[in-house]
Each structure stands twice: as structure tokens, then as C-alpha cells.
C-alpha positions in Angstrom: 0.0 0.0 0.0 1.3 3.4 -1.0 1.9 5.7 1.9 0.7 9.3 1.6 1.4 12.4 3.7 -1.2 13.9 6.0 -1.3 16.9 3.6 -2.0 14.7 0.6 -4.7 12.9 2.6 -6.3 16.1 3.5 -6.2 17.3 -0.1 -7.8 14.1 -1.3 -10.4 14.4 1.4 -11.3 18.0 0.4 -10.8 17.7 -3.4 -12.4 14.3 -4.0 -9.3 12.3 -4.8 -6.6 12.1 -7.6 -6.8 13.1 -11.2 -7.5 9.6 -12.2 -11.0 10.1 -10.8 -11.7 13.0 -13.1 -14.6 11.1 -14.4 -16.4 12.0 -11.2 -18.6 15.1 -11.7 -17.5 18.4 -10.3 -20.7 18.5 -8.3 -19.7 15.3 -6.5 -16.3 16.7 -5.7 -17.8 19.9 -4.3 -20.2 18.0 -2.1 -17.3 16.0 -0.7 -15.4 19.1 0.2 -18.4 20.6 1.9 -18.9 17.3 3.9 -15.3 17.3 5.0 -15.4 20.9 6.1 -18.6 20.2 8.1 -17.0 17.2 9.7 -13.9 19.2 10.7 -16.2 21.9 12.1 -18.1 19.4 14.1 -14.9 17.9 15.5 -13.7 21.4 16.5 -17.0 22.0 18.2 -16.8 18.7 20.1 -13.2 19.4 21.2 -14.2 22.9 22.3 -17.2 21.5 24.2 -14.9 18.9 25.8 -12.4 21.5 26.9 -15.0 23.8 28.4 -16.8 20.9 30.0 -13.6 19.5 31.5 -12.6 22.9 32.7 -16.0 23.5 34.3 -16.0 20.1 35.9 -12.5 20.6 37.3 -13.5 24.0 38.6 -16.6 22.6 40.3 -14.6 19.7 41.9 -12.0 22.1 43.2 -14.6 24.5 44.5 -16.3 21.5 46.2 -13.1 20.7 48.1 -12.9 24.4 49.1 -16.5 24.5 50.4 -15.9 21.2 52.2 -13.0 22.7 54.1 -14.9 26.0 54.7 -17.9 24.2 56.1 -15.9 22.0 58.5 -13.8 25.0 59.7 -16.8 27.2 60.2 -18.8 24.6 62.1 -16.0 23.8 64.5 -15.0 27.4 65.0 -18.5 28.5 65.8 -19.0 25.7 68.2 -16.0 26.8 70.1 -16.7 30.6 69.8 -20.2 31.8 68.9 -18.8 35.2 68.1 -16.9 33.8 65.1 -17.6 35.7 61.9 -18.7 32.7 59.9 -19.1 34.5 56.5 -15.6 36.0 56.7 -14.1 32.7 57.7 -15.9 30.8 54.9 -14.7 33.2 52.3 -11.1 33.0 53.5 -11.1 29.2 53.5 -12.6 29.0 50.0 -10.1 31.5 48.5 -7.2 29.7 50.3 -8.2 26.3 49.1 -8.7 27.4 45.4 -5.1 28.0 45.0 -4.1 29.1 41.5 -7.7 29.1 40.3 -8.9 31.6 42.8 -8.1 34.5 40.4 -10.5 33.1 37.8 -13.2 31.8 40.1 -13.0 34.6 42.6 -14.0 37.4 40.2 -17.7 36.6 40.0 -18.2 34.4 43.0 -20.9 34.7 45.6 -20.5 32.9 49.0 -23.2 32.4 51.6 -23.3 30.7 54.9 -26.6 29.4 56.5 -27.2 27.5 59.8 -28.4 23.9 59.6 -29.0 20.9 61.9 -28.2 17.3 61.3 -29.2 14.6 63.8 -29.4 17.2 66.6 -25.9 18.5 65.8 -25.7 22.2 64.8 -23.6 23.3 61.9 -23.5 25.4 58.7 -24.0 25.0 55.0 -21.5 26.9 52.9 -22.7 27.7 49.3 -20.6 29.2 46.5 -21.9 30.3 43.2 -19.6 31.2 40.3 -20.3 32.2 36.7 -18.8 29.8 34.4 -18.1 31.3 30.9 -17.2 28.9 28.0 -13.6 29.7 27.0 -13.3 27.8 23.8 -16.8 28.1 22.4 -17.8 31.5 23.9 -21.3 32.3 24.7 -23.4 33.1 27.8 -22.0 32.6 31.3 -23.7 29.8 33.3 -24.2 30.0 37.1 -22.7 27.0 38.8 -23.6 26.3 42.4 -21.6 24.2 44.8 -22.4 23.6 48.5 -21.1 21.7 51.5 -22.6 21.2 55.0 -20.8 20.2 58.2 -21.7 19.9 61.9 -19.6 20.2 65.0 -19.6 17.0 67.0 -18.5 17.7 70.6 -17.9 14.9 73.1 -18.1 16.2 76.7 -14.7 16.5 78.4 -14.0 16.1 82.1 -10.5 16.7 83.5 -8.9 16.1 86.9 -5.9 18.3 87.3 -3.7 16.8 90.0 -1.3 19.3 91.6 1.5 18.8 94.2 1.2 20.7 97.5 4.2 19.0 99.2 7.0 20.5 101.2 9.0 20.9 97.9 6.4 23.4 96.6 7.3 26.7 98.3 5.6 30.0 97.6 7.4 30.5 94.4 6.7 27.0 93.1 3.0 27.3 94.0 2.8 30.6 92.1 4.1 28.8 89.0 1.6 26.0 89.5 -1.3 28.5 89.9 -0.2 30.3 86.7 0.1 27.2 84.6 -3.1 25.7 85.9 -5.1 28.9 85.2 -3.8 29.0 81.7 -4.6 25.3 81.1 -8.1 25.7 82.5 -8.7 28.8 80.5 -7.6 27.2 77.3 -9.8 24.1 77.8 -12.9 24.9 79.7 -13.5 28.7 79.9 -16.8 29.5 78.2 -17.3 25.9 77.1 -20.6 24.5 78.2 -19.5 20.9 77.8 -16.1 21.1 79.6 -15.4 20.6 83.3 -12.3 20.5 85.5 -11.6 19.2 88.9 -8.6 20.2 91.0 -6.9 17.6 93.1 -4.2 19.1 95.3 -2.1 16.4 97.0 0.7 15.8 99.5 0.7 12.6 101.5 -3.1 12.4 100.9 -5.9 14.5 99.5 -8.3 16.7 101.4 -12.0 16.0 100.7 -13.5 18.3 103.2 -16.7 19.9 102.0 -17.6 23.3 103.4 -21.1 23.0 102.0 -21.6 19.6 103.5 -19.7 19.3 106.8 -21.6 16.0 107.4 -19.6 14.3 104.7 -17.4 12.5 107.3 -20.4 10.7 108.7 -21.9 10.0 105.2 -18.7 8.4 103.8 -17.4 6.6 106.9 -17.8 2.9 107.5 -20.1 2.0 110.4 -17.1 1.5 112.7 -14.7 3.9 111.2 -15.7 6.9 113.4 -14.8 5.0 116.5 -11.7 2.8 115.6 -10.8 0.3 118.3 -7.3 1.7 118.8 -8.8 5.0 120.0 -11.1 3.4 122.6 -9.1 5.0 125.4 -9.5 8.4 123.9 -13.2 8.2 123.4 -13.7 6.8 127.0 -11.9 9.6 128.7 -10.7 13.0 127.4 -11.1 16.6 128.4 -12.3 17.8 125.0 -15.8 16.2 124.8 -14.6 14.1 121.9 -16.8 11.0 121.4 -15.7 10.0 117.8 -13.6 11.2 114.9 -16.5 13.3 113.6 -16.4 15.5 116.7 -15.8 19.1 115.8 -12.9 19.3 118.3 -10.8 16.8 116.4 -7.7 18.6 115.1 -8.3 17.9 111.4 -11.9 19.2 111.5 -10.7 22.3 113.3 -8.6 23.0 110.2 -11.2 21.9 107.7 -9.2 18.8 106.8 -10.7 15.4 105.9 -8.6 12.5 104.8 -10.3 9.2 104.2 -9.1 6.0 102.7 -10.2 2.6 101.4 -8.9 -0.1 99.0 -5.3 0.2 100.0 -4.3 -3.4 99.0 -2.7 -3.8 95.6 -5.4 -4.6 93.1 -8.1 -2.8 95.1 -7.2 0.5 93.4 -8.9 2.4 96.2 -12.2 1.1 94.8 -12.4 4.3 92.8 -15.3 3.0 90.7 -17.5 2.4 93.8 -19.9 4.8 95.5 -18.4 6.6 98.5 -21.3 6.1 101.0 -20.3 4.2 104.2 -17.2 2.8 102.6 -14.2 4.8 103.9 -12.0 4.7 107.0 -11.0 8.1 108.5 -7.3 9.0 108.7 -5.8 10.8 111.7 -2.2 11.8 112.4 -0.7 10.2 115.5 2.3 12.4 115.9 4.2 14.8 118.3 3.0 18.4 118.3 6.6 19.5 117.9 6.6 18.1 114.4 3.8 20.4 113.4 4.0 23.4 115.7 1.4 25.4 113.8 -1.3 22.7 114.0 -3.9 22.1 116.7 -3.6 18.9 118.6 -5.2 16.8 121.4 -3.6 14.5 124.0 -4.8 11.7 126.1 -3.4 8.6 128.0 -3.7 5.3 126.3 -2.0 2.6 124.2 -0.1 3.3 121.0 -2.8 3.6 118.3 -0.3 2.6 115.6 -0.7 -1.1 116.7 -4.4 -1.0 116.0 -5.3 -2.5 119.4 -7.5 -1.3 122.2 -5.0 -2.4 124.9 -1.3 -2.0 125.4 1.2 0.1 127.2 -0.3 3.4 128.2 1.5 6.6 127.7 0.7 10.2 126.7 -0.5 10.1 123.1 -1.2 12.9 120.6 -3.3 13.5 117.5 -2.1 16.5 115.5 -3.9 18.1 112.6 -2.5 16.4 109.5 0.3 18.4 107.8 0.3 15.7 105.1 -3.3 16.7 104.1 -3.5 19.7 101.8 -5.1 22.9 103.1 -6.9 23.2 99.7 -9.6 20.6 99.4 -10.4 18.7 96.2 -12.5 20.9 93.9 -15.1 18.7 92.2 -15.8 19.1 88.5 -16.8 22.6 87.5 -16.7 25.0 84.6 -16.6 28.1 86.8 -13.2 29.7 86.3 -13.7 31.8 89.4 -14.1 28.7 91.5 -10.9 27.2 90.0 -8.9 30.4 90.6 -10.1 30.6 94.1 -9.2 27.0 94.9 -5.8 27.5 93.3 -5.2 30.4 95.7 -5.8 28.2 98.7 -2.9 25.9 97.9 -0.1 25.8 100.5 3.1 23.9 101.0 2.4 20.7 103.0 4.6 17.7 103.7 5.6 14.4 102.0 4.3 12.8 98.9 2.1 9.8 97.8 1.6 9.7 94.1 -0.7 6.7 93.9 -3.1 8.1 96.4 -3.3 11.3 94.4 -3.9 9.4 91.2 -6.7 7.4 93.0 -8.4 10.6 94.0 -8.0 12.0 90.5 -9.9 9.0 89.3 -12.6 9.4 92.0 -13.0 13.0 90.9 -14.1 11.6 87.5 -16.0 8.5 88.7 -19.8 8.5 88.0 -20.1 6.6 91.3 -19.5 9.9 93.0 -22.3 11.7 91.2 -25.2 13.1 93.3 -25.7 14.3 96.8 -24.0 11.3 98.3 -20.8 12.0 96.4 -19.5 15.3 95.1 -22.9 16.9 95.3 -23.5 17.4 91.5 -26.5 15.6 90.1 -25.1 15.4 86.6 -21.4 15.0 87.0 -19.2 13.1 86.8 -20.7 11.8 83.6 -21.0 8.1 82.8 -17.9 6.3 81.4 -17.8 6.0 77.6 -19.8 3.1 76.1 -21.0 2.0 72.7 -23.9 4.5 72.9 -22.1 7.6 74.2 -18.6 9.1 74.3 -17.5 11.1 77.3 -13.8 12.0 77.4 -12.2 11.8 80.9 -8.6 12.6 81.6 -6.2 12.9 84.5 -3.4 15.4 84.1 -0.9 15.1 86.9 2.2 17.3 87.7 4.9 16.2 90.1 8.4 17.0 91.3 9.8 13.5 91.2 13.0 14.3 93.1 13.5 12.7 96.5 14.8 9.6 98.1 11.5 7.9 98.7 7.8 8.1 97.8 4.6 6.1 98.3 5.9 4.0 101.1 4.7 5.6 104.3 1.9 4.8 106.7 -0.8 6.3 104.4 -0.4 3.3 102.2 -1.3 0.8 104.9 -4.2 0.1 107.2 -3.8 0.9 110.9 -1.9 -2.0 112.5 -0.6 -3.2 109.2 3.0 -2.2 109.0 4.7 -1.3 105.8 7.0 -4.3 106.5 4.2 -6.8 106.4 2.6 -5.1 103.4 5.9 -5.0 101.5 6.7 -8.6 102.4 3.4 -10.1 101.5 3.0 -8.3 98.3 6.5 -8.6 97.1 6.6 -12.3 97.8 9.0 -12.2 100.8 8.3 -14.8 103.6 11.3 -13.8 105.7 10.1 -13.6 109.4 13.0 -11.3 110.2 12.1 -8.8 107.5 12.0 -5.6 109.4 11.4 -3.2 106.5 9.9 0.1 107.6 9.1 1.5 104.2 12.1 3.8 104.1 14.8 2.6 101.7 17.5 4.5 103.6 16.9 2.5 106.8 19.3 -0.3 107.6 18.1 -3.7 106.4 15.8 -2.3 103.7 16.3 -2.8 100.0 14.7 -0.9 97.2 13.1 -4.1 96.0 11.4 -4.6 99.4 10.1 -1.1 99.5 9.3 -0.3 95.9 8.3 -3.7 94.6 4.7 -3.2 96.0 4.8 0.5 94.8 5.6 -0.5 91.3 2.8 -3.1 91.3 0.3 -0.5 92.7 1.1 1.9 89.9 0.7 -0.8 87.3 -2.6 -2.0 88.7 -4.0 1.5 89.1 -3.0 2.4 85.5 -4.6 -0.8 84.2 -7.9 0.1 86.0 -7.8 3.5 84.3 -7.4 2.0 80.9 -10.3 -0.3 81.5 -12.5 2.7 81.9 -11.0 4.7 79.1 -9.5 7.2 81.5 -6.7 9.2 79.7 -3.6 9.8 81.9 -1.0 12.5 81.3 2.0 12.9 83.6 4.6 15.7 83.7 7.4 15.0 86.1 10.1 17.5 87.0 13.6 16.3 87.5 17.2 17.6 86.7 19.1 15.9 84.0 21.9 14.2 86.0 21.2 10.5 85.7 23.6 9.7 88.5 21.5 11.6 91.0 19.9 9.1 93.3 16.8 11.2 93.9 16.3 11.3 90.1 17.0 7.7 89.5 14.8 6.2 92.2 11.5 7.4 90.7 12.7 6.6 87.2 13.6 3.1 88.3 10.6 2.2 90.4 7.8 4.7 89.5 8.1 5.4 85.8 7.8 1.8 84.6 4.4 1.4 86.4 3.1 4.7 85.1 3.8 3.6 81.5 0.8 1.3 81.8 -1.3 4.5 82.0 -0.3 5.7 78.5 -2.8 5.7 75.7 -0.1 7.1 73.4 3.6 7.3 73.6 4.8 10.3 75.5 1.7 10.7 77.7 4.0 10.1 80.6 7.1 12.2 80.5 9.6 14.5 82.3 10.9 18.0 82.1 14.7 18.5 82.6 14.5 21.0 85.4 15.1 21.1 89.1 11.8 22.9 89.9 8.6 24.0 88.3 9.9 27.6 88.2 13.0 26.7 86.2 11.0 24.4 83.9 7.9 26.6 83.5 8.4 27.2 79.8 8.8 23.5 79.0 5.9 22.6 81.2 3.7 25.1 79.5 4.6 23.6 76.1 3.7 20.1 77.4 0.4 21.4 78.8 -0.4 23.1 75.5 0.2 19.8 73.7 -2.0 17.9 76.2 -4.7 20.6 75.7 -4.5 20.2 71.9 -4.6 16.4 72.2 -7.8 16.6 74.4 -9.3 19.1 72.0 -8.8 16.7 69.1 -10.2 13.8 71.1 -13.3 15.6 72.3 -14.3 17.7 69.3 -14.3 17.4 65.5 -16.3 18.5 62.5 -18.2 16.1 60.4 -19.0 16.7 56.8 -22.7 15.7 56.1 -23.2 17.0 52.6 
């Protein structure tokens, strides 16, 4: 077959073929030329239509992406701040998302924002109308309308902010903690109707005294807890008119302190998911007045109450208001910034530290078992734990100065009459009858394994109980960078591994390289901002519905 050029082919198509076909009439040739020209014109029209159609389809698709982004941004922003200028925000998002095409589509574009509701969620519909003018074919402009709708889905958020009030927190340190806590609360809950925060100041224990319900001690105490057997001699004969631990002359109640405890055995986890009514024992501090000179005290003659017995060698005994119990009581969940600021202002430097007890009370501040008049006094909060039918975000955010030669191993971790030695031995697997561990790793005969084996297990068990109820846990520990420092190493060795069981994501439990909250304030603020952003993302999001 003879090859021909495209030019020759076109000539033949238009002129009706070669000279050999001259027998064909001129009229036929002319008709062929007209047909070819018409065919080419039709092809050009089809191509022009395709170009315009593709261009318009592409523009519509890109504009749809832009309205999607605008609708989601507007819905979420308005849910957080009702003063948001939704029209301005929508226009800004659309223009930003159009990229290079914004110059073309933005000339004759109309953008409108209207409120809408989807399955009881509030949101907005963003509509954009632009005039599409055929470029290749010319002609009239055609209005093209694109719209998107999104709603803000907000899951309620409850936070327990757990703050140290130990002897390590002097006035300067407490000022930093107040400042950081106020910023954190303001960022997360201020003017948010579905956000609440509890404050849990801690030292050796947590103060749950309620100024609005001074009868809490009677409501929460076990039937025999107000008259423990080891204080029989006190209640039988004293010069104060004291008949039980709920008497107003008791030193703790004089100072508006109330320390109660339950579920101290490893695995009990303070029974933090159980209701508080008639379930707690009441703590008191058997100590010498000289050890707490600013605190009120009482004295009587009787056996040593530390042994948990009604009889024994009689001597002068003292109960002193508890310097290990924070002056600032636990503040139940609230969205009142004034209440939070006021309670932060009540924090004072106290004494030693027990982290697990503080964690337990952080969990009880979020436990729905404490809802109602028999608990924290709020009929709606704490909310239920998350389930298949509802999502309520609950989080514990804990700050701590983890320096020190011991933690979580004093008498607050054991029932009266149960020495730390017997507890440590029984729960670490020791059966040595000569084990005289006192709970202080610096005492002769003690080892870190004896003292901190049970502590590590307690942390692990408590963390696992949090995870079972979807409680998020964030920990910011302060410690200097010297790994050879014993005070730094002891918590890292025995406390940190157990806390890792609390993590939902890597980094939830971490440390700041500083020797105080003041020197590490900037780093702590950054960590708290990241935690706030994480909680924000978990508790709120925009859902595109159109």
C-alpha cells in the first residue's frame, strides 16, 4: 500500500481524490469538500465543548473541596466561639483552598453561609456560586452552584488536674503551678458549656472536706470507722468532749481537713469506681506536736494507736492536725473559672508525697459513682464512662516533682496496725520472718526491692484500671538531667515503669529536665499546650454531612 502524507490525505479528502477520478462530476467533488469541512467543524466544536466541560467540571470539583474545608472549619470554630464571623471565615477558607484558580473563580463568585442541623448537631451550609463562561466556544455565562454542609460533633470532656502541694512546693513553686493551671483551665474549659475540670491538690493524701456539707465525714465513713478500736481509750476519757472522729474538736476538722481512705491493698485500686457512702476509713495523724508546731492537737493517755489495738502500754498520746493533708480541698468538676482560681489560691506547702493516692483521688473525681448528693454533690457530674452509645472523654493530668529519696511508702499506704514491712513482704513475695522493712529505703536492712516492689505493682494495677474505663492519663514530672542523682534515679527506676501502663499514646508520661517548676515553667507550658491540643482533638471534631 502506498503511503501518503497527511497533507495529501487532506487534499484528497477535500478535493475528492486524484486526477484519475476526473470522471467524477464536479458536483460530487464539491459535495465531498463541503462534507469534509462540516466534519472538521463538528470535530472542533466537540473538542471545544470537551475543553469547556472538563474545565468547568474541574473547577466545580476544586470548588467543592474548598466549600468542604470551609464548612468544616466554620462549624467547629463557631461551636468553640459563637462570636466567630462565619461569613468571613468561609470566604477566607474558600479562597485559600482554590489555589491558582482563585483568580478566575473569585471574580464573579458569591459565597453564603446558613445555619443547619443534622441529627441534633448544629452546623452550617456553605454555598458558593460562580459564573462559568465557556472559554473555547464562547457564549453566555452559566451560574454553577456548589455547597457543603458540616456539623460540629462535641464529646463532653472532664479533666482532673492533680497538683502537688508538698514541702517541695514553696511559695514560688506554688505561684508557678497556679499560673500554669489557670492558663490550662482557661484554654480548655472557659466559656465551654461541655467542659469541666476538677482540682486535686495532693501531698501525702488528699483533702476531701466539703464546706457546704460538713456531714460528709459521717456519710462516707464505714459503720465502725468513726470509733476505731485503737482509740477506745481516747473516746472513753478525754477533756475535749470528743466521742468519735466526727467530733468538731478533732484537730483535722478544726482545720477543715478530711482525709479518708479505702482499697489500699494492691489490686483494690482504692475502689475508685465504687460509691463513697459508708465505705471509707478516716485518717488521723498520730504524731508529736513539735513536728507540726502550727497545727492544733489533742492529747490523752492510752496505748499506742499505731498497733491497731484497744489495749497496750499506756502513755501520753497525741493526735495532730494532719500536715500531710493539703489545706486546699479537692474541687469537684466545675466550669466556673472563678471557683478554679479561688481554689488554686488556697494551695499551701504541706509535707511528704504519695503519688498513687493522688492518682486514685484524681480517678474518683471523674468517677460517676460519686455523682449526686451522696458524692461530690453534683446531680449530673461526673458523667458516665464511655460506652457504645455515648462518648465522654475523661482525663487525669498530673504534675509532680519526682526528686527525692522515697515516695509512696509511708503509713498512708497501709491500714492501721498493718506495718509497711508486712505489706511489702506479703505483696513482694517475701516470707522472711526477720524482714523488718519500715518502708524507708534509707533504713538499715531495707532494700529498694522490698520497699518499691509493691509500689511499682500498685502503679501498674491502678493504671490498668484507668485504661479499662478509658481514662486518659498524662503525667509531667520535673527532675534535673543528672542520671547519677539518686533522687532522680529512684523514681525513674521504680515509679516510671508502672506509670507507662497508663499511657494511651507514647509520650503521655514524661519528664521535664528541670530542678523545679519555676526553672522548667516554659517547658511545662509547652507540654500542657500539647495535652490541651490532644484533648481538644479527642473531644471535638467537625463532620461533613453534605
